C-alpha positions as CSV (number, residue, x, y, z in Angstrom):
1,M,0.0,0.0,0.0
2,V,1.3,3.4,-0.9
3,K,1.6,5.8,2.0
4,Q,-0.3,9.1,1.7
5,V,1.7,12.2,2.4
6,Q,0.0,14.2,5.1
7,Q,-1.7,17.2,3.4
8,E,-0.6,20.5,4.9
9,P,-1.3,24.0,3.6
10,P,1.7,25.7,1.9
11,W,1.5,28.5,4.4
12,Q,2.3,26.0,7.2
13,L,5.5,27.9,8.0
14,F,3.5,30.8,9.4
15,Q,1.3,28.3,11.3
16,A,4.5,26.9,12.9
17,M,5.5,30.4,14.0
18,K,2.1,30.9,15.6
19,S,2.5,27.7,17.6
20,Q,5.8,28.8,19.1
21,K,5.1,32.4,20.1
22,V,7.0,32.5,23.4
23,P,10.4,31.3,22.1
24,I,10.1,33.2,18.9
25,F,9.3,36.5,20.7
26,S,12.2,35.9,23.1
27,L,14.6,35.3,20.2
28,A,13.4,38.4,18.4
29,F,13.9,40.4,21.5
30,V,17.5,39.1,21.9
31,V,18.4,40.1,18.4
32,L,16.9,43.6,18.7
33,I,18.6,44.2,22.0
34,C,22.0,42.9,20.7
35,F,22.0,44.7,17.3
36,G,19.6,47.6,17.9
37,M,22.3,50.2,18.3
38,A,23.4,49.6,14.7
39,T,20.5,51.8,13.6
40,S,22.7,54.8,14.6
41,F,25.6,53.6,12.5
42,D,26.7,55.1,9.1
43,F,27.6,53.6,5.8
44,V,31.2,52.3,5.5
45,N,33.6,52.6,2.6
46,W,33.6,48.9,1.9
47,D,31.2,48.2,-1.0
48,D,28.5,50.4,0.5
49,P,29.2,53.2,-2.0
50,W,28.8,50.8,-4.9
51,Y,25.8,48.9,-3.6
52,V,23.8,51.9,-2.2
53,I,25.3,55.4,-2.1
54,H,26.5,55.7,-5.8
55,N,24.3,52.9,-7.2
56,P,21.8,54.4,-9.7
57,L,19.9,51.1,-9.8
58,A,18.9,51.6,-6.1
59,K,17.3,55.0,-6.8
60,S,14.6,54.7,-9.4
61,W,11.4,52.8,-10.0
62,H,11.4,53.6,-13.7
63,P,10.7,50.4,-15.8
64,E,14.0,50.7,-17.6
65,N,15.8,50.8,-14.3
66,L,13.9,47.8,-13.0
67,Q,14.9,45.9,-16.1
68,K,18.6,46.8,-15.4
69,I,18.2,45.6,-11.8
70,A,17.0,42.2,-13.2
71,T,19.8,41.9,-15.7
72,Q,22.9,43.7,-14.5
73,V,25.8,42.6,-12.3
74,V,26.8,44.9,-9.4
75,T,30.2,44.6,-7.8
76,R,30.9,41.2,-9.4
77,N,27.6,39.7,-8.1
78,Y,24.4,39.0,-9.9
79,A,21.9,39.5,-7.0
80,P,18.8,41.4,-8.4
81,L,16.6,40.7,-5.4
82,T,19.3,42.2,-3.1
83,I,19.5,45.3,-5.3
84,F,15.7,45.5,-5.4
85,S,15.7,45.5,-1.6
86,F,18.1,48.5,-1.6
87,L,15.7,50.2,-3.9
88,I,12.9,49.7,-1.5
89,D,15.1,51.0,1.4
90,H,16.0,54.0,-0.6
91,S,12.4,54.8,-1.3
92,L,11.7,54.6,2.5
93,Y,14.9,56.1,4.0
94,G,16.7,57.9,1.2
95,L,20.4,57.8,2.2
96,W,19.7,57.5,6.0
97,A,22.0,54.6,6.8
98,G,20.0,53.7,9.9
99,G,17.0,52.5,7.8
100,Y,19.2,50.1,5.9
101,H,20.7,48.8,9.1
102,L,17.1,48.3,10.4
103,T,16.2,46.2,7.4
104,N,19.3,44.1,8.0
105,I,18.4,43.5,11.6
106,L,14.9,42.5,10.8
107,L,16.1,40.0,8.2
108,H,18.4,38.6,10.9
109,V,15.4,38.3,13.2
110,I,13.5,36.3,10.5
111,N,16.5,34.1,9.9
112,T,16.9,33.4,13.7
113,I,13.2,32.4,13.9
114,L,13.6,30.1,10.9
115,V,16.7,28.5,12.5
116,F,14.7,27.8,15.7
117,L,11.8,26.2,13.7
118,L,14.1,24.0,11.6
119,V,16.4,22.8,14.4
120,T,13.4,22.2,16.7
121,R,11.7,20.1,14.1
122,F,14.7,18.0,13.5
123,T,15.7,17.5,17.1
124,R,12.2,17.5,18.5
125,N,13.6,19.5,21.4
126,R,12.8,23.2,21.8
127,F,15.7,23.7,24.2
128,I,18.2,22.6,21.5
129,G,16.3,24.7,18.9
130,W,16.3,27.8,21.1
131,A,20.0,27.5,22.1
132,T,21.1,27.0,18.4
133,A,19.0,29.9,17.3
134,A,20.3,32.1,20.1
135,A,23.9,31.2,19.3
136,F,23.2,31.9,15.6
137,A,21.6,35.2,16.6
138,I,24.3,36.8,18.8
139,H,27.6,35.1,17.9
140,P,30.3,37.7,17.2
141,V,31.1,36.3,13.8
142,Q,27.6,37.4,12.8
143,V,28.4,41.1,13.3
144,E,29.9,41.5,9.9
145,T,26.9,40.0,8.1
146,V,24.2,41.9,10.1
147,V,25.9,45.3,10.5
148,W,27.6,45.6,7.1
149,I,24.9,47.0,4.8
150,S,26.5,45.5,1.7
151,S,26.2,42.1,3.3
152,R,22.5,42.3,2.8
153,K,22.8,39.6,0.1
154,G,23.9,37.1,2.8
155,L,20.9,37.9,5.0
156,L,18.4,37.9,2.2
157,S,19.6,34.7,0.6
158,G,19.9,33.1,4.1
159,A,16.2,33.8,4.7
160,F,15.1,32.2,1.4
161,I,17.5,29.3,1.8
162,L,16.2,28.5,5.3
163,A,12.6,28.9,4.1
164,S,13.2,26.5,1.1
165,L,14.9,24.0,3.4
166,W,11.9,24.2,5.7
167,Y,9.7,22.9,2.9
168,W,12.2,20.6,1.2
169,L,13.8,18.7,4.1
170,R,11.0,16.2,4.7
171,K,10.9,12.5,4.3
172,Q,7.8,12.9,2.2
173,R,6.8,16.1,0.4
174,T,3.5,17.2,-1.1
175,L,3.3,19.0,-4.4
176,E,2.6,22.2,-2.5
177,Q,5.7,21.8,-0.3
178,N,7.9,21.1,-3.4
179,T,6.5,24.2,-5.1
180,C,7.0,26.5,-2.1
181,G,10.5,25.1,-1.6
182,F,11.4,25.7,-5.3
183,I,10.0,29.3,-5.2
184,F,12.1,30.2,-2.2
185,F,15.1,28.5,-3.7
186,I,14.9,30.6,-6.9
187,C,14.5,33.7,-4.7
188,A,17.7,32.6,-2.8
189,L,19.6,32.2,-6.0
190,L,18.6,35.7,-7.1
191,S,19.8,37.1,-3.8
192,K,23.3,35.5,-3.6
193,A,25.1,32.7,-5.4
194,L,25.7,30.8,-2.1
195,A,22.2,29.2,-2.7
196,V,23.7,27.0,-5.4
197,V,24.5,24.4,-2.7
198,V,20.8,24.0,-1.7
199,P,20.1,21.1,-4.2
200,A,23.1,19.3,-2.8
201,I,21.9,19.7,0.7
202,V,18.4,18.4,-0.2
203,F,20.0,15.5,-2.0
204,C,22.0,14.5,1.0
205,Y,18.9,14.7,3.2
206,D,16.9,12.5,0.8
207,F,19.7,10.0,0.5
208,L,21.1,9.9,4.1
209,V,18.0,10.6,6.2
210,A,14.9,9.9,4.1
211,K,16.6,6.8,2.6
212,V,15.5,7.7,-0.9
213,P,17.3,5.5,-3.5
214,F,20.3,7.2,-5.0
215,R,19.0,7.5,-8.5
216,E,15.6,8.9,-7.3
217,A,17.4,11.4,-5.0
218,V,19.5,12.6,-7.9
219,K,16.5,12.8,-10.2
220,R,14.6,15.0,-7.8
221,Q,17.5,17.6,-7.9
222,I,18.1,17.7,-11.6
223,F,16.0,20.8,-12.3
224,P,17.0,22.7,-9.2
225,G,20.6,21.7,-9.9
226,C,20.4,23.1,-13.5
227,C,19.0,26.4,-12.1
228,A,21.9,26.5,-9.6
229,L,24.4,25.8,-12.4
230,L,23.1,28.6,-14.6
231,L,23.4,31.1,-11.7
232,L,26.9,29.8,-10.9
233,M,28.0,30.4,-14.5
234,I,26.6,34.0,-14.5
235,T,28.4,34.7,-11.2
236,M,31.7,33.2,-12.5
237,L,31.5,35.3,-15.6
238,A,31.0,38.4,-13.4
239,Q,34.2,37.8,-11.5
240,T,36.3,39.9,-13.8
241,S,37.8,42.3,-11.3
242,E,40.5,41.5,-8.7
243,L,40.3,44.7,-6.7
244,G,40.0,44.5,-3.0
245,G,40.6,41.6,-0.6
246,V,43.8,39.5,-0.4
247,R,45.2,37.8,-3.5
248,D,48.2,35.9,-2.3
249,H,46.4,32.6,-2.9
250,F,45.6,33.3,-6.6
251,G,48.6,31.4,-7.9
252,M,48.0,28.3,-5.9
253,S,46.9,25.0,-7.3
254,K,43.6,23.3,-6.3
255,V,45.5,20.8,-4.2
256,E,47.4,23.5,-2.4
257,L,44.2,25.4,-1.8
258,L,42.5,22.3,-0.4
259,G,45.4,21.9,2.1
260,V,45.1,25.5,3.2
261,D,41.3,25.1,3.4
262,T,41.7,22.2,5.9
263,V,43.6,24.6,8.2
264,I,41.1,27.5,7.7
265,M,38.1,25.2,8.4
266,S,39.8,24.1,11.7
267,K,40.2,27.8,12.5
268,Y,36.5,28.3,11.8
269,V,35.6,25.6,14.3
270,Q,37.8,27.4,16.9
271,M,36.2,30.7,16.0
272,L,32.7,29.3,16.6
273,L,33.5,27.6,19.9
274,W,35.8,30.2,21.4
275,P,35.9,33.4,19.3
276,E,38.7,35.8,19.9
277,T,39.6,39.0,18.1
278,R,37.4,39.7,15.0
279,S,38.4,41.5,11.9
280,V,36.9,42.5,8.6
281,L,39.9,41.0,6.8
282,Y,42.3,38.2,7.8
283,D,45.7,37.2,6.4
284,P,46.0,33.4,7.1
285,P,49.4,32.0,6.1
286,V,49.5,30.0,2.9
287,S,53.1,28.8,3.0
288,G,55.2,27.1,5.6
289,I,52.2,25.4,7.2
290,G,52.8,21.8,6.2
291,W,52.5,20.5,9.8
292,E,49.3,22.4,10.3
293,I,47.8,21.0,7.2
294,M,48.7,17.4,8.2
295,I,47.3,17.8,11.7
296,S,44.1,19.4,10.3
297,L,43.7,16.8,7.7
298,F,44.1,14.0,10.2
299,C,41.5,15.6,12.5
300,W,39.0,16.1,9.7
301,L,39.5,12.4,8.6
302,V,38.9,11.2,12.2
303,A,35.8,13.4,12.4
304,A,34.5,12.0,9.1
305,W,35.0,8.4,10.3
306,V,33.2,9.2,13.6
307,F,30.3,10.8,11.7
308,V,30.0,7.9,9.3
309,R,30.0,5.4,12.2
310,M,27.3,7.4,14.1
311,G,25.3,7.9,11.0
312,K,24.4,4.2,10.9
313,H,22.0,4.8,13.8
314,Q,21.5,8.6,13.7
315,P,21.6,9.8,10.1
316,L,20.9,13.4,11.0
317,I,24.5,13.6,12.5
318,P,26.4,13.0,9.2
319,F,23.7,15.1,7.4
320,A,24.5,18.0,9.7
321,G,28.3,17.5,9.1
322,V,27.8,17.4,5.3
323,T,25.6,20.5,5.4
324,F,28.3,22.4,7.3
325,L,30.9,21.5,4.6
326,L,28.5,22.2,1.7
327,L,27.6,25.7,3.1
328,L,31.4,26.5,3.2
329,L,32.1,25.0,-0.2
330,P,31.4,28.1,-2.3
331,V,33.9,30.2,-0.2
332,L,36.8,27.7,-0.2
333,N,38.3,29.3,-3.3
334,L,37.8,26.4,-5.6
335,F,36.3,29.2,-7.6
336,P,38.7,32.1,-7.0
337,I,37.4,34.9,-4.7
338,T,39.6,37.7,-3.3
339,T,39.5,36.6,0.3
340,L,40.4,33.2,1.9
341,M,38.7,33.8,5.2
342,N,35.9,36.0,6.5
343,D,33.5,36.0,9.4
344,R,30.5,36.3,7.0
345,Y,31.3,32.9,5.5
346,L,30.1,31.3,8.8
347,Y,26.7,33.0,8.8
348,L,24.8,29.8,7.8
349,P,27.4,27.1,8.5
350,C,27.2,27.9,12.2
351,I,23.7,26.5,12.3
352,P,24.4,22.8,11.8
353,F,27.6,23.3,13.9
354,F,25.8,24.6,16.9
355,A,22.9,22.1,16.4
356,L,25.4,19.3,16.7
357,V,27.1,20.8,19.7
358,F,24.0,21.5,21.7
359,S,22.4,18.1,20.7
360,A,25.5,16.4,22.0
361,I,25.3,18.2,25.3
362,M,21.6,17.4,25.7
363,N,22.2,13.7,24.8
364,L,25.0,13.4,27.3
365,L,22.9,14.9,30.0
366,E,20.1,12.5,29.2
367,K,22.4,9.5,29.4
368,M,23.8,10.8,32.7
369,R,20.2,11.1,34.1
370,L,19.3,7.6,33.0
371,Q,22.6,5.9,34.0
372,V,23.6,7.8,37.2
373,I,20.8,9.9,38.7
374,V,17.8,7.5,38.2
375,P,19.7,4.5,39.8
376,L,20.8,6.7,42.7
377,R,17.2,7.5,43.4
378,N,16.2,3.8,43.4
379,G,13.7,4.2,40.6
380,K,11.9,7.2,42.2
381,P,10.6,9.9,39.8
382,V,13.2,12.4,38.6
383,S,12.0,15.9,37.8
384,G,11.5,16.5,34.1
385,Y,13.1,19.9,34.5
386,L,16.4,18.6,35.7
387,V,18.1,18.1,32.4
388,P,16.8,21.3,30.8
389,A,17.9,23.2,33.9
390,V,21.4,21.7,33.8
391,F,21.5,22.3,30.0
392,G,20.6,25.9,30.5
393,G,23.2,26.3,33.2
394,L,25.9,25.1,30.8
395,V,24.7,27.0,27.7
396,L,23.7,30.4,29.1
397,P,27.2,31.3,30.2
398,L,28.5,30.5,26.7
399,L,25.8,32.6,25.1
400,T,26.5,35.4,27.6
401,R,30.2,35.4,26.5
402,Y,29.2,35.5,22.9
403,N,26.9,38.5,23.5
404,L,29.6,40.4,25.4
405,Q,32.1,39.9,22.5
406,T,29.4,40.9,20.0
407,E,28.8,44.2,21.9
408,Q,32.5,45.0,22.0
409,Y,33.0,44.4,18.2
410,L,29.7,46.0,17.2
411,S,30.9,49.6,17.8
412,V,33.8,49.0,15.4
413,W,31.3,49.2,12.5
414,K,29.8,52.6,13.4
415,D,31.5,54.3,10.4
416,G,34.3,53.8,7.9
417,L,37.0,55.5,9.8
418,S,36.3,53.5,13.0
419,L,36.2,50.3,11.0
420,W,39.6,50.8,9.2
421,Q,41.4,52.2,12.2
422,Y,40.5,49.0,14.1
423,T,41.3,46.7,11.2
424,A,44.7,48.5,10.6
425,Q,45.5,47.5,14.2
426,Q,44.6,43.9,13.6
427,V,46.2,43.3,10.2
428,P,48.4,46.3,9.3
429,Q,50.4,44.2,6.8
430,I,47.4,44.0,4.3
431,P,47.8,46.7,1.7
432,V,44.1,47.1,1.0
433,V,43.5,47.8,4.7
434,Q,45.9,50.7,4.5
435,I,44.2,51.9,1.3
436,Q,40.8,51.8,2.9
437,L,42.1,53.6,6.0
438,A,43.5,56.3,3.8
439,N,40.2,56.6,1.9
440,S,38.4,57.1,5.2
441,Y,40.6,60.0,6.1
442,H,40.3,61.4,2.6
443,N,36.5,61.2,2.7
444,Q,36.6,63.3,5.9
445,G,38.8,66.0,4.2
446,Q,42.0,65.0,6.0
447,H,44.0,64.8,2.8
448,A,47.5,65.1,4.4
449,E,46.8,62.2,6.7
450,A,45.5,60.1,3.9
451,I,48.6,60.8,1.8
452,A,50.9,59.9,4.7
453,I,49.1,56.6,5.2
454,I,49.6,55.7,1.6
455,K,53.2,56.6,1.6
456,R,53.8,54.5,4.8
457,A,51.9,51.6,3.3
458,I,54.1,51.6,0.1
459,E,57.2,51.4,2.3
460,S,56.0,49.1,5.1
461,T,53.7,46.6,3.2
462,T,54.3,44.4,0.2
463,P,51.6,45.4,-2.3
464,D,51.2,43.5,-5.5
465,E,51.1,45.3,-8.8
466,L,47.4,46.1,-8.7
467,D,47.5,47.5,-5.2
468,R,50.7,49.5,-6.0
469,Q,49.0,51.0,-9.0
470,R,46.0,52.0,-6.9
471,M,48.3,53.6,-4.3
472,E,50.2,55.6,-6.8
473,Q,47.1,56.8,-8.5
474,K,45.6,57.9,-5.2
475,L,48.8,59.8,-4.3
476,Q,48.7,61.7,-7.6
477,E,45.0,62.6,-7.2
478,W,45.3,63.6,-3.6
479,E,48.5,65.6,-4.0
480,R,46.7,67.9,-6.5
481,L,44.0,68.6,-3.8
482,R,46.5,69.9,-1.2
């Protein structure tokens, strides 16, 4: 007999939100308290001029302009829905940066709620779902994505990706669920290219968790995969500029890059568990790290073996691990991008990571209750609140530490000068950091200081040919203004 799929309305996502009002409101409150001060922040001279301030596409509702939004690439990214969101913001706020920050914060609230709903559904435990969503909401690595206006594409695509996974990650799906998932997936693709990994994530769920036969699981993702491939080709063709970022890795082979990536992913795990100093740019070493690569590779192979073993009885565990890797795949420089390592790359990958961490803590506490506490009480009833109370006692201090670090780093992003003064203290050896710091002083009319910074940077850093040309060009232009 063929099983009937339970018929649920396509708007079931909103119904799920209504049934979880208390945790949802608490999470929204946490996000607003944590990031609310960003509404007083300004734009920063790090893509904001090109996405918003000087972007004519974000300033007109004329049909010709709307057509350009749908077809043109902006700063090497094809993300028409993101640009359209800036157009809406410009209509509401003009060039008041606080309004754009408010939109970013509200999108982060939506994503936090979706994380809670997804993780709670998979783990069937609201405590794990809430803790994962709270860590996602306030972790210091999220500051860059939430507070940087130009990172809107990560927030918007994240919302659509999570919504599509809400409908698609089911053992049995109705036509309505498949349709809603596909619509949200297309919206995610049109917000940021990161969404190309969604078909692979859904395939892994169907094959590993839902136990769909391999061929059938592949067949289900052929059309979404073709859509993702088309968007990926458009994005790759748009990557014609090498300005900005760090380019030391551009001459490396794919094998060398994979070795460096194993070390970077290990650093990402460290950043998530115990974050230290944050920065808008990093300069991870790409040479002389043979031992680090070997140690990282060994650790990842051991982790893979453990996940495979555990997956025989708990398939959600390897699925979460694969999802973590897939969400990082687009930023591992297998397709060249101008930075090896960024906080914003962890915006979505931190979800399966923290879901695994908090699930492991909860399962350990449950085993201790059954194997230690219950026998000690000679079979007498044990309070059902004991494990959640201990879980909260372990998790809340960690979340508090994350929140304090986020508050400290948040103020760095209040304007361009503050951002680059801080970044220049963290990674003074990166030429583009010195260029942006000089730009910040120049924008405030302090031309002499800007010129001095560029001259020092030429002497004290090792700019490549592109950066050297930019520095010399700026010196010529600014000298004429003195």
